[in-house]
C-alpha positions in Angstrom: 80.5 114.0 114.6 78.3 111.1 115.7 75.4 110.2 113.4 72.0 109.9 115.1 70.0 106.9 114.1 66.4 107.5 113.2 65.5 104.4 115.2 67.5 105.0 118.3 64.8 103.9 120.8 63.9 100.9 118.8 67.1 99.0 119.2 66.2 95.5 120.6 67.3 95.1 124.2 65.5 92.0 125.3 62.7 89.5 124.8 59.2 90.4 126.0 58.6 87.0 127.6 61.6 87.7 130.0 59.8 90.7 131.5 57.8 90.8 134.7 54.1 90.7 134.0 53.4 94.4 134.6 56.2 95.6 132.3 55.1 93.0 129.7 51.5 94.2 129.9 52.6 97.8 129.6 54.4 97.1 126.3 51.7 95.0 124.9 49.0 97.7 125.5 51.3 100.5 124.2 51.7 98.5 121.0 48.0 97.7 120.7 47.0 101.4 121.3 49.5 102.6 118.7 48.1 100.0 116.2 44.9 102.1 116.1 41.5 100.8 114.9 40.4 97.5 116.3 43.6 97.2 118.4 42.8 100.4 120.2 39.2 99.3 120.7 40.5 96.1 122.2 42.4 98.1 124.8 39.3 100.0 125.7 37.2 96.8 125.8 39.8 95.1 128.1 39.6 97.9 130.6 35.8 97.7 130.6 35.8 93.9 130.9 38.1 94.2 134.0 36.5 97.2 135.7 33.0 97.6 134.3 31.7 100.3 132.0 32.2 103.4 134.2 35.6 102.7 135.8 36.9 100.8 132.7 36.1 103.8 130.5 37.9 106.1 132.9 41.0 103.9 132.9 40.8 103.6 129.1 40.6 107.4 128.8 43.6 107.8 131.2 45.6 105.4 129.1 44.7 107.3 125.9 45.6 110.6 127.5 48.9 109.1 128.7 49.7 107.9 125.2 48.8 111.2 123.6 51.0 113.1 126.1 53.8 110.7 125.5 53.6 111.0 121.7 53.0 114.8 121.5 55.5 115.9 124.2 58.3 113.5 123.6 61.8 114.9 122.9 61.8 112.7 119.7 59.6 110.1 118.1 58.9 107.3 120.5 59.9 104.0 118.8 58.1 100.7 119.2 58.1 97.3 117.8 55.2 95.6 116.0 52.4 94.2 118.1 53.5 90.5 117.9 57.3 91.1 117.9 59.0 89.0 120.6 61.7 91.6 121.3 61.3 95.1 122.8 63.3 98.3 122.4 64.7 100.9 124.6 61.8 103.3 124.4 59.3 100.6 125.2 61.5 99.5 128.2 61.6 103.1 129.5 57.8 103.5 129.3 57.2 100.1 130.9 59.6 100.7 133.7 58.2 104.1 134.3 54.7 102.7 134.6 56.0 99.9 137.0 57.9 102.4 139.1 55.0 104.8 139.4 52.6 102.0 140.3 55.1 100.9 143.0 55.2 104.4 144.4 58.7 105.0 143.3 57.9 108.5 142.0 61.5 109.7 141.7 62.5 106.7 139.6 59.4 107.2 137.4 60.2 110.9 137.0 63.8 110.1 136.0 62.6 107.6 133.4 60.0 110.1 132.1 62.6 112.8 131.8 64.6 110.7 129.4 61.6 110.7 127.1 60.2 114.2 127.5 60.9 117.7 128.9 61.0 117.8 132.6 57.9 120.1 132.8 55.7 117.4 131.2 57.1 114.5 133.2 55.0 114.9 136.4 51.7 114.7 134.4 52.9 111.6 132.6 54.0 109.9 135.8 50.6 110.7 137.5 48.8 108.9 134.6 51.4 106.1 134.7 50.6 105.4 138.3 46.9 105.0 137.6 47.6 102.9 134.6 50.1 100.7 136.4 47.7 100.1 139.3 45.0 99.3 136.8 47.2 96.8 134.9 48.2 95.2 138.2 44.5 94.8 139.1 43.8 93.3 135.7 46.8 90.9 136.1 45.5 89.9 139.5 42.1 89.1 138.2 43.6 87.0 135.4 45.7 85.1 138.0 42.6 84.4 140.2 40.7 83.1 137.2 43.5 80.8 136.2 44.1 79.1 139.6 44.9 75.4 139.4 42.1 73.0 140.5 44.5 70.5 142.0 47.3 70.9 144.4 50.7 70.7 142.8 52.8 67.9 144.5 55.9 69.1 146.2 59.1 68.4 144.4 61.3 65.6 145.8 64.5 67.6 144.9 
């Protein structure tokens, strides 16, 4: 008989700084929301800063609903690393890739990833929220990129 580890989904599988921006953002916000208190308030404040009070509050509520559904309908406890940990685990990867796939319109892939985490009857609701969250994160990342544009042209490499 194989012993099941209590931390199956927490096994490190990579470093967070190696991820594409959307997946990295998804993991960071998942960790912040799970941190509760001031961290959860910062998630809400970031959505409001990016979208304004009305739309930001809506996206924040969608993210909270997504997280609650993920936590309460999961097949087993969803594992995560601490907020500032540089590595990420399998469960965090599955959530991040599901959000990215849903935002890209790859619904079948997103549903497949969701079904690894929760019963199939709950997966479509999770993926619908994941699409909105992923598009919101993508918008936030685009805003940040626009605000951090270089002021000088970068010279072409001579290589």
